[in-house]
C-alpha positions as CSV (number, residue, x, y, z in Angstrom):
1,X,58.1,96.7,88.5
2,X,58.4,99.4,91.5
3,X,59.5,96.4,93.7
4,X,62.0,95.5,91.6
5,X,63.4,99.2,91.4
6,X,63.3,99.4,95.3
7,X,65.2,96.1,95.9
8,X,68.2,97.4,93.8
9,X,68.0,100.6,95.5
10,X,68.1,99.1,98.7
11,X,70.9,96.8,97.4
12,X,72.7,99.8,96.5
13,X,72.6,101.4,99.9
14,X,73.3,98.7,101.6
15,X,76.6,98.5,99.6
16,X,77.0,102.0,100.1
17,X,76.6,101.7,103.6
18,X,79.1,98.7,103.8
19,X,81.8,100.2,102.0
20,X,81.5,103.4,104.3
21,X,81.6,101.4,107.1
22,X,85.0,99.6,106.0
23,X,86.3,102.8,105.6
24,X,85.8,104.1,108.5
25,X,87.0,100.5,110.4
26,X,90.4,100.8,108.2
27,X,90.7,104.6,109.5
28,X,90.1,103.7,113.0
29,X,92.6,101.1,112.9
30,X,95.1,103.3,111.0
31,X,94.9,105.7,113.9
32,X,95.2,103.3,116.3
33,X,98.6,102.0,115.0
34,X,99.3,105.6,114.3
35,X,99.0,106.2,118.1
36,X,100.8,103.2,119.2
37,X,103.6,104.5,116.5
38,X,103.7,107.6,118.8
39,X,103.9,105.7,122.1
40,X,107.1,104.0,120.9
41,X,108.8,106.6,119.8
42,X,108.1,108.6,122.9
43,X,108.9,105.3,124.8
44,X,112.1,104.6,122.9
45,X,113.7,107.9,123.9
46,X,114.8,108.8,120.4
47,X,116.4,112.3,119.9
48,X,113.9,115.1,119.8
49,X,115.3,116.4,116.6
50,X,113.9,113.3,114.8
51,X,110.7,112.5,117.2
52,X,109.0,115.6,116.7
53,X,108.6,115.7,113.0
54,X,107.4,112.3,113.0
55,X,105.1,113.0,115.9
56,X,103.7,115.8,114.0
57,X,103.2,114.4,110.9
58,X,101.4,111.5,112.7
59,X,99.0,114.1,114.4
60,X,98.5,116.0,111.3
61,X,97.2,112.5,109.5
62,X,95.2,111.7,112.3
63,X,93.6,115.1,112.4
64,X,92.9,114.8,108.5
65,X,91.3,111.5,109.1
66,X,89.2,112.8,112.0
67,X,87.6,115.4,109.8
68,X,86.9,113.6,106.9
69,X,86.0,110.4,108.0
70,X,84.5,110.8,111.3
71,X,83.3,114.1,111.0
72,X,81.9,113.6,107.4
73,X,83.7,116.7,105.9
74,X,84.5,114.6,102.7
75,X,80.0,114.4,102.3
76,X,78.1,117.2,100.5
77,X,76.3,119.6,102.5
78,X,79.3,120.4,104.8
79,X,80.7,123.4,102.9
80,X,79.9,126.1,105.8
81,X,81.7,123.8,108.6
82,X,84.5,122.9,106.0
83,X,84.9,126.9,105.5
84,X,85.1,127.7,109.3
85,X,87.4,125.1,110.0
86,X,89.5,126.0,107.4
87,X,89.4,129.8,108.5
88,X,90.1,128.7,111.7
89,X,93.4,126.6,110.8
90,X,94.3,129.7,108.6
91,X,94.2,132.1,111.7
92,X,96.1,129.7,114.1
93,X,98.9,129.6,111.2
94,X,98.8,133.4,111.1
95,X,99.0,133.8,114.9
96,X,101.7,131.2,115.1
97,X,103.7,132.8,112.5
98,X,102.9,136.2,114.2
99,X,104.4,134.8,117.3
100,X,107.3,133.4,116.3
101,X,108.2,136.5,114.2
102,X,108.1,138.4,117.3
103,X,110.0,136.2,119.5
104,X,112.9,135.9,117.1
105,X,113.2,139.5,116.1
106,X,111.6,141.0,119.1
107,X,113.5,143.3,121.6
108,X,116.7,141.8,122.6
């Protein structure tokens, strides 16, 4: 009975590892494609009013992929690093808003 349980458990873990590796490879391939698209946009000399938002969206998606799939932020037990990273994003956002406000409404 114990051998049967171990076989089922090993089979389950192998399948889980296989699925995780498949997700990571798909994510890696999509990040490569996003990078190629970004280089193509820059090389095509597209108007900056169109290119910059597209490049920023591609960059944000790649950062999300990095965090969730390669840094394992989607897994349990990563609550403290997640909180610190999200806190860092919040502080960065506040600093950007502050500097933008100072530049626009500052002394003229």
